[in-house]
N, C-alpha and C positions, 0 to 999 in steps of 0.2 A: 271044485265048483262050490259056490256059496250055497248053504242049505236053504230050503224054501222058507225056513223060519226067520231068515235074516230080514231086517226091516226093509220094506219095499223102497222107502225113500232113499236108502243108502246105495242104490245101484241103478244103473241104466237098464231098462228092460232088455232081457236077452243076454246081458253081459254081467260079469262079476266086477264090482268096483274094488279097486285096491285103495286102502287107506294107510298112510304112513304117519307115525308119530315121531317127530323130530325133537330129541331131547327128552327121552323117556325116563324122567325122574319119578317121584311118587305119584304126582298127578297124571303124568303120561301113562304110567303103568296101570293106574286105576281105570283109565279110559280103555286101555287094551283089554283088561280083564272084563270090564262091563260089556264091551262089544262082543267078546267071545261068548259070554253068557247069553247075550241077546241073539246069537245065531250067526255072527260072522265066523267064517272059517279062518283059522290061523294062517292058511296059505294066502289069504287075501289081505293080510296085515303085515306091515313092515315097520321096523323101528330103527332109530339111530341113537347112539349113545357116545359120549365123549371117551369113556374108558372101555377098552376091549373086554375086560372082565365083567363089566356091567352088561354089555351086549350079549355075552355068553350066558349070563344069568337069565336075561329076559328070554333068550331062545330056549333055554332048558325049562324054564318055568311055564312058558305059554306056547311054545312051539312056533313062534313067529320068527321070520327071517330078519337078522340084523344086517343092515347095509350102510353104505356111506350116504351122506346128505345128497350128493349129486345123483346117486343111483335112485334114491327115494323120489327126488324131484322128477326124474325121467319116467319112473315106473308107476307112480301112484296117481290116482285120479283126485284124491283128497289129501292135502298136507296139513297136519295139525302141528303148529309150531308152539312147543311147550318149553322153550328156553327162557332164561331170565331176561327181563326187559333190556338190561345193559348189554346183553349178548345178541340181541335181535338184529342189529344193523349188520354185524359181521356175518351172521347166518344168511341174511337176505343177499348179501354180496356173493356168497357162495352158491346160493340157489338160483339167482336171476338168470344165468346163462343156460340153465337146464329146465326151467319151469315154463311150460307152454301156457298160453293165455286161456286154454280151456280147463285148467286146473281150478279146483276150489281150495283156497288157502284159508285155514282157520287159525286165528291167533288166540292163544290162551295167556298172553302176557299183559300184566296190569299197565294201564295208562297209555298204551301206544295206540293211536287212532288208525283206522283202516287206511287213511290217506298215506300214511307212512309206508305201508306195504304197496299200495297202488302205484306210488311214485317210483318204486324200485323194481317192480315186476313188469311183465309184458302188459302192454295196453289192453284193457278189457278184462284183466284177471279178476275173478270174483273173490272178494275177501269178506269174511265174517269174523267179527270180534266177539270173543266169549270170555266172561269172567267167572270161572268156577271157584268154589271154595273147598277147603280141605275135607269136609265130610263126604266128598265124592269117594274117599277111601273106604267108606262104610255104606255106600249106595244111598246116602242121605244128603247129597250135595245140592247146592243152588247154583245153577249156571245161567248167567244173564247174557243174552244173545242180541247182537246188533248187526245189521247188514251194511256193507260198504256200497259204493256207488254202482257197482256192476253185479251185485248179488241179488238174485230174484227169489221167488217163493221156493223153487226147487232146491236152491242152495241152503236156505234157512231150514227146510224140512230135513235135508240130509244132515245138517249140523245137529238138529234136535234128535235125530235118530241115533247119533253118536253119543250125545250127552244124557239122554233120558234114562238109559240103563243104570246110571250112577246117581240118580236123584231127579230133581225137578228142574225144568227150564222155563225161562221167562224172556219174551222178546221186549226190548225197549229201544227207542230211538237212541242213536249213538251219543247224542248230547247228554243223556242220562247215565252213561257208563261210569263216569267218575263217581257219581253219587252211589251207584250200585256197588262199586268197588268198596266204598267206605262202609256201606251197610252190610252187604253179604260177603264180599270178598274177604274183608278183614273181620267180619262179624264174629266168627267163632272165637277169635282171640279175646274179644270183649267178655264173652261168656266164661271162658277159662279164667280170665282175670277176676271176674265176679265170684266164681266158685272158689278160687284161691283165697280171696278176701273173706268169704263167708266161712270157709274151713278154719281160717285163723281165728275168726270170731267164735266158732264153736269150741275151739281149744281153750280160748280165754274164758268161755262159760263153763268149762270143766269137762267137756267131752273128749274122749280119745280121738286122735286124728282120723283113724279109719272109720269110726262111727260117724263123725261129723261129715266126712267125705261122702259116705253112703247116703246119709240123710239128704244132703244137698243135691247130689247127682240124681237121685230118684225123684226128688221134688222138681228138679229142672225138667226131667223127662216127662213127668206127669203134666206139668204146666204147659210144656210145648205141645203135647198131644191134645190137651184141651183147647189150646189156641187154634190148632190146626183143624180139629174135627168138630168143634162145637159151633163155629161160625160166629161166636160172640165177640164183641169188642173187648179188648183187654181191660178197659176201665170197668166194664160190668163184671168180668171175672175177678178182678181185684176187689171190687166192692163186695162180692160174695164171701170173701175171706175177711173183710174188714168190718168187724162188729163195733158198735158204739162203745167207746171207752175201753176197748180191748187191747190186746198185745200188738196186733198188726198196725193199728192206726198210730200207736206210739212210735213204732219203728219207722213208719212212713214219714211221720213228722220230723224225725231226726234226719232222714234222707233229704227231705226238702230243706231243712235248716242248713245242711251242709252243701247244698247246691248240687246234688247228684244229677238232677235232670239237666241243669245248665252245663255241667261238666261233660255229660254225654253228648249234648248237642255240639259243644266246642270240639270234642274229640273227633266226632264224625266230620265236621267241617275241616279239621286238620288232615284227616285221612283223604278226603276228597281233593284238597289242595295239593297234597303230595302226589296223588295220582295224576293230576294235571302237570306237575313238575316232571314226572317220569317221561311224559310225552315229549318234553323239550330236551331230554337227556341230562337233566340236572341230577 
């Protein structure tokens, strides 16, 4: 039986809801771990994995039952599909004969619209599209949630109950999902890229790599916490560091001269466009 601490939105009153994660890679395992910490009983969680050794590892680590995709579709109330976008069509072909219309289907695949699932599953199936990012692995993720045609408030609340233990959630209309994928889904990679470049700059300026890395990472953490907790606009926070004729304004002038702002905008547009292409199977 699910403990009383389990999120109320995640189960029907008087019954334990079963949740299955299909394709339990790193993101899928992070969701499993988060749900267990939030109060789900391992007995109410199912996983599927392509490799038997991976399935055994998940069972040993989390106490969850590893099953086939067909079994998960029959037994679980909520199916979280966490496979790669290019594998989603084949997975849905496998699931369709076994998935009743009263299931909630959550997609965590980039670029694929809810209509793709609705067309392949039983008429009336509730589908919710979610774009998480990799910081869910450290409970600091950003998961963007959109409802399909048949998903109502209860389905959205159940989805939030699954993803909130591993970070923050945000509801957006599905038309904004590709933009959200470009901003937060791919977002961590941009920061890693920036840290990599700044570390190289620190070495060029004479610092050992380890020291340059520590300086940049802690600065990034501090800046992120200030952005989150202060409520201040980033321009105001930047201006607080940028004194007249000082070091910071000289650095920012060079960033502007090299078109960094324009390059970031172009990069995000390219990521959004690629998300749209994934929906068409390109």
